[in-house]
C-alpha positions as CSV (number, residue, x, y, z in Angstrom):
1,M,0.0,0.0,0.0
2,R,2.9,2.4,0.4
3,Y,3.0,3.3,-3.3
4,R,-0.8,3.8,-3.2
5,Y,-0.4,6.2,-0.2
6,L,2.3,8.1,-2.1
7,I,0.0,8.5,-5.2
8,L,-2.9,9.5,-3.0
9,I,-1.1,12.3,-1.2
10,T,0.4,13.6,-4.4
11,L,-3.0,13.7,-6.1
12,A,-4.6,15.2,-3.0
13,L,-2.1,18.0,-2.8
14,S,-2.5,18.7,-6.5
15,A,-6.3,18.9,-6.1
16,L,-6.4,20.9,-2.8
17,A,-3.5,23.4,-3.1
18,P,-4.6,25.5,-6.1
19,G,-6.6,28.6,-5.1
20,I,-5.2,29.2,-1.6
21,T,-3.3,32.3,-2.9
22,T,-6.2,33.7,-4.9
23,L,-9.2,33.1,-2.6
24,P,-9.8,36.2,-0.5
25,V,-10.0,36.1,3.3
26,M,-13.3,34.7,4.2
27,D,-15.0,36.6,7.1
28,R,-15.2,36.1,9.9
29,Q,-13.8,33.0,11.5
30,E,-10.9,32.5,9.1
31,A,-9.6,36.1,9.7
32,Q,-10.0,35.7,13.5
33,F,-8.0,32.4,13.4
34,A,-5.2,34.1,11.4
35,Q,-5.1,37.2,13.7
36,V,-4.7,35.0,16.8
37,S,-2.1,32.8,15.1
38,R,-0.1,35.9,14.1
39,A,-0.2,37.2,17.6
40,L,1.1,33.9,18.9
41,A,3.9,33.9,16.4
42,L,5.0,37.4,17.5
43,S,4.3,37.0,21.2
44,D,6.5,35.6,24.0
45,E,3.3,34.4,25.7
46,A,2.5,30.9,24.6
47,I,-1.0,30.8,26.2
48,D,-2.5,34.3,26.3
49,P,-1.1,36.5,23.6
50,S,-2.6,40.0,23.0
51,D,-4.6,40.9,19.9
52,Q,-4.5,44.1,17.9
53,Q,-6.3,46.0,20.6
54,G,-4.1,44.7,23.5
55,E,-6.9,42.4,24.8
56,Q,-6.1,38.8,25.6
57,F,-7.6,35.8,23.9
58,R,-9.3,33.6,26.5
59,S,-10.0,30.7,24.3
60,L,-7.4,29.1,21.9
61,S,-7.6,26.3,19.5
62,G,-4.5,24.2,19.2
63,F,-4.6,25.0,15.5
64,H,-3.4,28.5,16.4
65,W,-0.1,27.0,17.6
66,V,0.1,25.0,14.4
67,Q,-0.3,28.1,12.3
68,A,2.1,30.1,14.5
69,A,4.7,27.3,14.1
70,T,4.2,27.5,10.3
71,L,4.8,31.3,10.4
72,R,7.9,30.9,12.4
73,L,9.3,28.1,10.2
74,S,8.7,30.2,7.1
75,R,10.1,33.3,8.9
76,Q,6.8,35.2,8.1
77,E,5.7,35.9,11.7
78,D,4.0,39.2,10.7
79,A,2.5,37.9,7.4
80,S,-0.7,39.5,6.1
81,E,-0.9,37.0,3.2
82,I,-3.6,34.6,4.1
83,W,-2.2,31.7,2.0
84,V,0.6,31.2,4.6
85,Y,-2.0,30.4,7.2
86,R,-3.8,28.0,4.9
87,V,-0.8,25.7,4.3
88,P,-1.5,23.5,7.4
89,S,-5.1,23.0,6.3
90,V,-4.0,21.9,2.8
91,L,-1.5,19.5,4.3
92,A,-3.9,18.1,6.8
93,A,-6.6,17.5,4.2
94,A,-4.1,15.7,1.9
95,L,-3.0,13.5,4.8
96,A,-6.6,12.8,5.6
97,S,-6.8,11.1,2.2
98,V,-4.0,8.7,3.1
99,A,-5.4,8.2,6.6
100,L,-8.8,7.2,5.2
101,A,-7.2,4.7,2.9
102,W,-5.3,3.3,5.9
103,A,-8.5,3.2,8.1
104,G,-10.5,1.5,5.4
105,L,-7.9,-1.1,4.5
106,P,-9.1,-3.9,6.8
107,L,-12.7,-3.3,5.8
108,L,-12.5,-2.8,2.1
109,G,-9.2,-4.2,0.8
110,P,-6.4,-2.2,-0.9
111,R,-8.3,-1.2,-4.1
112,A,-11.5,0.1,-2.5
113,A,-9.6,1.7,0.3
114,T,-7.6,3.6,-2.2
115,I,-10.8,4.7,-3.9
116,A,-12.1,6.0,-0.5
117,G,-8.9,8.0,0.0
118,G,-9.3,9.6,-3.4
119,I,-13.0,10.4,-2.9
120,I,-12.4,12.4,0.3
121,A,-10.0,14.8,-1.4
122,T,-12.6,15.6,-4.0
123,L,-15.6,16.3,-1.7
124,L,-16.8,19.9,-1.9
125,I,-16.7,20.4,1.9
126,V,-13.1,19.1,2.1
127,Q,-12.1,21.2,-0.9
128,T,-13.6,24.2,0.9
129,E,-12.1,23.5,4.4
130,A,-8.7,22.7,2.9
131,R,-8.5,26.3,1.5
132,L,-9.5,28.0,4.8
133,A,-7.2,28.9,7.6
134,K,-9.3,27.0,10.2
135,A,-9.0,23.9,12.3
136,D,-11.6,21.7,10.5
137,A,-9.2,20.0,8.0
138,A,-6.8,19.1,10.8
139,L,-9.6,17.9,13.0
140,L,-10.8,15.7,10.1
141,L,-7.3,14.1,9.9
142,A,-7.2,13.4,13.6
143,S,-10.7,11.9,13.6
144,V,-10.0,9.6,10.7
145,L,-6.9,8.3,12.5
146,A,-8.7,7.8,15.7
147,M,-11.7,6.0,14.2
148,G,-9.3,3.8,12.2
149,G,-7.5,2.8,15.4
150,L,-10.9,2.2,17.1
151,F,-12.1,-0.1,14.4
152,R,-8.9,-2.1,14.2
153,A,-9.1,-2.6,17.9
154,Y,-12.7,-3.8,17.5
155,L,-11.7,-6.3,14.7
156,T,-8.5,-7.8,16.3
157,T,-5.6,-7.4,18.6
158,I,-3.6,-4.4,17.6
159,P,0.1,-3.5,17.9
160,L,1.4,-0.9,20.3
161,K,2.1,1.6,17.5
162,T,-1.7,1.6,16.6
163,V,-2.6,2.2,20.3
164,I,-0.2,5.1,20.4
165,L,-1.6,6.4,17.1
166,F,-5.1,6.2,18.4
167,W,-4.5,8.1,21.6
168,T,-2.2,10.6,19.9
169,A,-5.0,11.3,17.4
170,I,-7.5,11.8,20.4
171,A,-5.0,14.2,22.1
172,A,-4.5,16.1,18.8
173,G,-8.3,16.4,18.3
174,L,-8.8,17.8,21.8
175,F,-5.8,20.1,21.3
176,L,-7.2,21.3,18.0
177,D,-10.9,21.9,18.7
178,G,-11.9,20.6,22.1
179,P,-14.2,17.6,22.6
180,V,-15.7,17.6,19.1
181,I,-13.4,14.6,18.1
182,L,-15.1,12.5,20.9
183,L,-18.5,12.7,19.3
184,P,-18.1,9.8,16.8
185,I,-16.0,7.8,19.2
186,I,-18.5,8.0,22.0
187,G,-21.4,7.4,19.6
188,A,-19.7,4.2,18.2
189,T,-18.9,2.9,21.6
190,L,-22.5,3.3,22.8
191,W,-23.7,1.6,19.6
192,F,-21.5,-1.4,20.2
193,W,-22.4,-1.5,23.9
194,I,-26.2,-1.4,23.2
195,L,-26.1,-4.0,20.4
196,E,-23.4,-6.3,21.6
197,G,-23.0,-5.8,25.3
198,K,-20.0,-4.5,27.3
199,P,-17.2,-3.6,24.8
200,I,-14.4,-5.5,26.5
201,W,-12.4,-5.1,23.3
202,L,-11.7,-1.5,24.3
203,N,-9.1,-3.0,26.6
204,R,-7.0,-3.5,23.5
205,L,-6.6,0.3,23.4
206,R,-5.0,0.3,26.9
207,P,-7.3,3.1,28.2
208,V,-5.3,3.8,31.4
209,Q,-2.0,4.3,29.6
210,G,-3.8,6.1,26.8
211,L,-5.5,8.6,29.0
212,A,-2.1,9.3,30.7
213,L,-0.5,9.9,27.3
214,T,-3.4,12.3,26.4
215,A,-2.8,14.2,29.6
216,V,0.9,14.4,29.0
217,V,0.3,15.9,25.5
218,L,-2.4,18.4,26.6
219,L,-1.2,19.6,30.0
220,P,1.7,21.7,28.7
221,W,-0.7,23.7,26.6
222,Y,-4.0,23.8,28.6
223,G,-2.6,23.4,32.0
224,P,-1.4,27.0,32.4
225,A,-4.7,28.2,30.9
226,M,-6.7,26.2,33.4
227,L,-4.6,27.5,36.3
228,D,-5.2,31.0,35.2
229,G,-7.9,32.5,37.5
230,E,-9.8,34.1,34.7
231,T,-9.6,31.2,32.2
232,T,-11.7,28.1,32.7
233,F,-11.3,24.7,31.0
234,A,-14.7,25.2,29.4
235,A,-13.6,28.5,28.0
236,V,-10.5,26.9,26.5
237,V,-12.0,23.7,24.9
238,F,-15.7,24.5,24.4
239,A,-15.4,27.9,22.8
240,E,-15.9,26.7,19.3
241,T,-19.1,24.8,20.2
242,Q,-20.9,28.1,20.8
243,E,-20.9,29.2,17.2
244,G,-23.4,28.2,14.6
245,Q,-26.9,28.9,13.3
246,G,-30.3,27.8,14.6
247,W,-31.2,25.5,11.7
248,R,-34.1,23.1,12.0
249,L,-34.0,19.4,12.6
250,G,-33.0,17.6,9.4
251,S,-30.8,20.5,8.2
252,H,-27.7,18.3,8.0
253,A,-29.5,15.7,5.9
254,L,-30.5,18.5,3.4
255,T,-27.1,20.1,3.3
256,F,-25.5,16.6,2.7
257,W,-26.5,16.8,-1.0
258,F,-24.5,20.0,-1.3
259,T,-21.5,19.3,0.9
260,F,-21.0,15.7,-0.3
261,W,-21.0,16.8,-3.9
262,P,-19.9,15.4,-6.4
263,W,-20.2,12.0,-4.9
264,S,-23.8,12.6,-4.0
265,V,-24.4,11.2,-7.5
266,L,-23.7,7.8,-6.0
267,A,-25.6,8.3,-2.7
268,P,-28.9,6.7,-3.9
269,L,-27.1,3.7,-5.3
270,T,-25.0,3.5,-2.1
271,M,-28.3,3.4,-0.1
272,V,-29.4,0.4,-2.2
273,W,-26.0,-1.4,-1.8
274,T,-26.0,-0.7,1.9
275,W,-29.5,-2.2,2.4
276,R,-28.6,-5.3,0.4
277,H,-25.5,-5.8,2.5
278,R,-26.8,-4.6,5.8
279,N,-25.4,-7.7,7.6
280,K,-21.9,-7.0,6.5
281,R,-19.3,-6.0,9.0
282,L,-18.5,-2.8,7.0
283,V,-22.1,-1.6,7.2
284,H,-22.3,-2.4,10.9
285,L,-19.1,-0.4,11.7
286,V,-20.1,2.6,9.5
287,A,-23.5,2.7,11.2
288,A,-21.7,2.9,14.5
289,W,-19.5,5.7,13.2
290,C,-22.2,7.8,11.7
291,L,-25.7,7.2,13.0
292,P,-25.5,8.0,16.8
293,A,-23.3,11.1,16.2
294,W,-25.5,12.3,13.3
295,I,-28.6,12.1,15.4
296,M,-26.9,14.1,18.2
297,L,-25.8,16.7,15.7
298,E,-29.3,17.0,14.3
299,C,-30.7,17.6,17.8
300,M,-28.3,20.3,18.6
301,P,-29.8,23.9,18.6
302,T,-26.9,25.4,16.6
303,K,-25.6,23.9,13.4
304,M,-22.9,24.6,10.8
305,P,-22.5,22.9,7.4
306,Q,-19.1,21.5,8.5
307,D,-20.4,19.9,11.7
308,T,-20.9,16.5,10.0
309,L,-17.5,16.6,8.3
310,L,-16.1,14.1,10.9
311,L,-18.8,11.6,9.9
312,Y,-18.3,11.8,6.1
313,P,-15.3,9.5,6.1
314,G,-17.6,6.7,7.3
315,L,-20.1,7.4,4.5
316,I,-17.2,7.6,2.0
317,L,-16.3,4.0,2.9
318,L,-19.8,2.9,1.8
319,V,-19.5,4.9,-1.4
320,A,-16.1,3.4,-2.1
321,A,-17.5,-0.1,-1.6
322,T,-20.4,0.8,-4.0
323,A,-17.9,2.2,-6.5
324,H,-15.8,-0.9,-6.2
325,A,-18.9,-3.1,-6.9
326,L,-19.6,-1.0,-10.0
327,L,-16.0,-1.5,-11.2
328,K,-16.3,-5.2,-10.8
329,G,-19.7,-5.3,-12.5
330,H,-21.5,-6.6,-9.4
331,I,-24.0,-3.8,-9.4
332,Q,-25.4,-1.4,-12.0
333,L,-26.7,2.2,-11.8
334,S,-30.1,2.4,-13.3
335,G,-33.7,3.3,-12.4
336,W,-34.5,5.7,-9.6
337,P,-31.0,5.7,-8.1
338,L,-29.6,6.9,-11.4
339,R,-32.3,9.6,-11.8
340,L,-32.1,10.9,-8.3
341,G,-28.3,10.8,-8.2
342,R,-28.0,12.6,-11.5
343,A,-30.5,15.3,-10.5
344,A,-28.7,15.9,-7.2
345,F,-25.4,16.1,-9.1
346,L,-26.6,18.5,-11.8
347,V,-28.5,20.9,-9.4
348,V,-25.4,21.5,-7.3
349,F,-23.1,21.6,-10.3
350,F,-25.0,24.2,-12.2
351,A,-25.5,26.2,-9.0
352,L,-21.7,26.3,-8.5
353,I,-20.9,27.1,-12.1
354,S,-23.6,29.8,-12.3
355,L,-22.1,31.4,-9.1
356,A,-18.7,31.5,-10.6
357,L,-19.9,32.9,-14.0
358,I,-22.8,35.2,-13.1
359,G,-21.6,36.3,-9.6
360,P,-18.8,38.5,-11.0
361,Y,-21.4,40.4,-13.2
362,R,-23.7,41.0,-10.2
363,L,-20.9,41.6,-7.6
364,G,-18.0,42.7,-9.7
365,T,-16.8,43.9,-13.1
366,G,-17.7,40.8,-15.0
367,Q,-16.1,37.6,-16.0
368,S,-13.3,36.9,-18.5
369,L,-13.7,35.0,-21.8
370,A,-11.1,32.5,-20.5
371,A,-13.4,31.7,-17.6
372,W,-16.4,31.0,-19.8
373,L,-14.2,28.7,-21.9
374,I,-13.0,26.8,-18.8
375,A,-16.5,26.6,-17.5
376,G,-17.6,25.1,-20.8
377,S,-14.9,22.4,-20.6
378,I,-15.8,21.6,-17.0
379,T,-19.5,21.3,-18.0
380,T,-18.5,19.0,-20.8
381,T,-16.6,16.8,-18.5
382,A,-19.5,16.6,-16.1
383,L,-21.9,15.6,-18.8
384,I,-19.6,13.0,-20.2
385,A,-19.2,11.6,-16.6
386,L,-23.0,11.2,-16.3
387,A,-23.3,9.6,-19.7
388,A,-20.5,7.1,-18.8
389,L,-22.3,6.4,-15.5
390,R,-25.6,5.7,-17.3
391,R,-23.8,3.3,-19.7
392,N,-22.1,1.6,-16.7
393,R,-18.6,2.6,-17.9
394,A,-17.6,2.7,-14.3
395,R,-13.9,3.4,-14.6
396,A,-14.3,6.4,-16.8
397,A,-17.3,7.7,-14.9
398,L,-15.6,7.6,-11.5
399,A,-12.5,9.3,-12.8
400,L,-14.5,12.1,-14.5
401,I,-16.7,12.6,-11.5
402,G,-13.7,13.2,-9.3
403,T,-12.1,15.5,-12.0
404,T,-15.3,17.5,-12.2
405,G,-15.4,18.0,-8.4
406,V,-11.8,19.1,-8.3
407,S,-11.9,21.4,-11.3
408,T,-15.1,23.1,-10.2
409,A,-13.7,23.9,-6.8
410,I,-10.5,25.2,-8.3
411,F,-12.5,27.3,-10.8
412,L,-14.5,28.8,-8.0
413,A,-11.4,29.6,-5.9
414,T,-9.3,31.1,-8.7
415,L,-11.6,32.6,-11.3
416,G,-15.0,32.8,-9.6
417,L,-15.1,34.1,-6.1
418,P,-12.0,36.4,-6.4
419,R,-13.8,38.4,-9.2
420,M,-16.8,39.3,-7.0
421,E,-14.9,42.4,-5.9
422,T,-18.0,44.0,-4.2
423,L,-17.9,41.3,-1.5
424,W,-14.2,41.7,-0.6
425,L,-14.2,45.1,1.0
426,A,-11.2,44.4,3.2
427,E,-9.1,43.4,0.2
428,R,-10.0,46.6,-1.6
429,M,-9.4,48.7,1.5
430,T,-6.0,47.2,1.9
431,Q,-5.1,47.8,-1.8
432,A,-6.4,51.4,-1.7
433,T,-4.5,52.1,1.6
434,R,-1.2,50.8,0.1
435,T,-1.5,53.1,-2.9
436,E,-1.1,56.0,-0.5
437,N,2.7,55.7,-0.5
438,C,3.2,58.3,2.1
439,L,1.2,56.6,4.8
440,I,3.3,55.4,7.8
441,G,1.5,54.2,10.8
442,P,-1.6,52.3,11.9
443,V,-5.0,52.5,10.3
444,A,-8.3,53.0,12.2
445,L,-11.6,51.3,11.2
446,V,-14.9,53.0,11.7
447,G,-18.2,51.4,10.7
448,F,-16.6,48.4,9.1
449,Q,-14.7,46.5,11.7
450,H,-14.6,43.0,10.4
451,P,-11.6,40.8,11.3
452,S,-10.6,40.5,7.6
453,A,-9.9,44.2,7.5
454,G,-7.9,44.1,10.7
455,F,-5.9,41.2,9.5
456,L,-5.0,42.5,6.1
457,L,-4.3,46.1,7.1
458,G,-1.8,44.9,9.8
459,R,-1.7,44.0,13.4
460,D,-1.6,47.7,14.5
461,T,-5.1,48.3,13.0
462,T,-7.5,49.5,15.6
463,S,-11.3,50.1,15.8
464,M,-12.7,53.4,16.8
465,D,-15.9,55.5,16.7
466,V,-16.1,58.6,14.5
467,A,-15.1,61.1,17.2
468,G,-12.1,59.0,18.4
469,A,-10.9,58.5,14.8
470,K,-11.1,62.2,14.0
471,M,-9.1,63.0,17.1
472,A,-6.5,60.3,16.4
473,L,-6.1,61.6,12.8
474,A,-5.7,65.2,14.1
475,V,-2.9,64.4,16.5
476,G,-1.3,61.7,14.3
477,D,-2.0,58.7,16.4
478,V,-3.2,56.9,13.3
479,A,-2.0,57.4,9.7
480,A,-5.4,57.0,8.2
481,A,-8.9,55.9,8.9
482,W,-11.7,54.3,6.9
483,M,-15.0,56.0,7.8
484,P,-18.5,56.0,6.4
485,E,-18.4,59.8,5.9
486,P,-16.3,61.7,3.4
487,P,-13.3,63.9,4.5
488,A,-13.9,67.6,4.2
489,N,-10.3,68.4,3.1
490,R,-10.0,65.9,0.4
491,P,-13.3,65.0,-1.3
492,V,-13.6,62.2,-3.8
493,E,-13.9,64.5,-6.7
494,H,-10.5,65.9,-5.9
495,G,-8.6,62.7,-5.5
496,G,-10.0,61.3,-2.3
497,T,-10.5,57.5,-2.1
498,M,-13.9,55.9,-1.7
499,I,-15.0,52.3,-2.0
500,T,-18.5,50.8,-2.0
501,G,-19.5,47.2,-1.6
502,V,-21.6,44.7,0.3
503,D,-21.0,43.3,3.7
504,F,-21.9,39.7,3.0
505,A,-22.2,39.0,6.8
506,N,-25.5,41.0,6.9
507,R,-26.0,41.7,3.1
508,R,-25.9,45.5,3.7
509,K,-24.3,48.0,1.3
510,V,-21.3,49.7,2.7
511,Q,-19.6,53.0,1.6
512,L,-16.3,54.0,3.1
513,Y,-13.9,56.9,2.7
514,L,-10.2,57.0,3.4
515,H,-9.2,59.8,5.7
516,V,-5.5,60.6,5.8
517,S,-3.8,62.2,8.8
518,P,-1.8,65.4,7.9
519,H,1.0,64.1,10.2
520,A,1.3,60.9,8.1
521,R,2.5,62.7,4.9
522,D,6.0,63.5,3.9
523,Q,6.5,67.1,2.8
524,I,7.3,65.9,-0.8
525,C,4.0,64.0,-1.0
526,P,1.1,65.8,-2.7
527,T,-2.0,66.5,-0.7
528,E,-4.2,66.2,-3.7
529,K,-4.1,64.2,-6.9
530,D,-4.0,66.4,-10.0
C-alpha cells in the first residue's frame, strides 16, 4: 500500500492546493484564526497573547499554535498574506486522504480503500475547508486516524504503534478543537455497547495508559490556561461549540446533498447497496461511526455545514464499496438511483458554475472569456461523466466525476469568487491604503470593523468611533482611517478615495472613505491628486 499512499497524497495536494493564494480572506472565522495565530507567532506568551487592541484571547484552538509554528518556520511571523495560514489546512486534508485509505484497508481491501482516499480529497466540503485557515481540516485528519484505530481494535488485537496512534489522534483532536473529536468515538462505543454488550475489546486500546498519554500531551498547553484564575477549562475547549446557526431538525440531511458533492451522485445507489449488504461488518461499523453522532448533531440547537465533516469518512467507505462493486460489475446504476443521483449532481453543479460565472457580473466587473471557456470544458466533463455512468462505464465515470469535483472547486477559488470584488471590502481597502505611498502608521476602522480588514491592514489596525478616529487623525496617532463619511479636506472628486461594496455578513451596502492624517505625509507628497 505504500506506493498507493504516495500516489494519494500527491494527487490530493494537486487537487487541494490551487486557489489558496487567490481566494480572498473569508470573514469572519478565518480572519480571526489568522489574527490569533499571528499574535502567537509574534508573542512571547504561549498561552495568552494579545490581539491588535491589546486584549487577551481567552479561548485558543491548538490549530493556532500549528499556524504560528508555520509562520515561524517560514520566517513570516507578521505575514498578512492569508495563504501562509492556509498551508497547514491543505497538508492536513491531503494527509486525511491517506489516513482514510489506511482506516478502510481492513474493511475494504487495498483497491476500494484507495478509492475511498481519493474520494475524500474531491468532496466539496473538504475542498472548501482545505482552503481556509481554520482547524476543521486538521480535525478531520485526527478523527480519521482515531476511528481507524478504534475499528482495528474492534476487529482484532492491535500492535502498540496503533494504540499510540489512536491516543495521539485523540489528544490532537482535543488540542485542535476541544471535545468535538469525541462525538463519533462515544457514539460508536455506545452503539456497540447497546447491540453487543459490554465492549471489553476496548481494553486492546489500553485506556489507562492512553489517558495518561493524552494528559501528557495536553497539560503543557492547557494546564497554564486552566490554572489562570480568569480562564476556565470550558472557555478553552468549548469555545468553538458556541458558534453556529439555529437551523431546524434535518438540516444536516439536506445540506448533505451539497457538501457531499460530487459523490452525492452515487448516494442513492449506495443506499441500495448498503441495504442489500446490511449484515456485512462494514455496514455495521459505518453505522456505529455515523448514526449516533448524526442524530446528536441534528438535535443540537446550533448547526454549521461542516459539523458533519467528521462523519463523512464513514459514509465515504460505503460509497467506495459501492464504486468498487460498480467497477467489478456486481451492481449497475439504473432506475431511480440513477435519476435521483443525476438530479442531485446537476443541481449543485450548475449552482456552482452559475455562481462562478454570473456572480462577477452582479458583484464585480464581469467575467473573462477564458473563464467562460474553462466553465464550458468543466461542464462537458460533467456531462460525459454522467453519460458514462448511465452506460455503466464505471472506470471512466468515476475518474471524470472526481475530475469534475476538483476542477469546479479550483475554478471557484481562482476565477469565480475572487472576481466578486464587491464582497471583498477588506481586500480593496488594503489595496487602496497601500496606494497611499506616504502613509506610515496604523489605520483606524470606523463602521466596518470586520476581522478580515484588521488582519489584512496589519496587526496595528484599531477600531474606533467617529469622534475617536477624528481626534486620532488630528494628532497623528493613526496614519489613516476608513470611515462612512467623506473627508472635508479631500473630497472624492479631488482625489479622495472611496469604496463601495456589500457586507456579506449582513448583506448590507457599505460605503467607506479614506481619511488621511496630515501628520502621516512627507513634505514631498502631494495632498491632492491632479
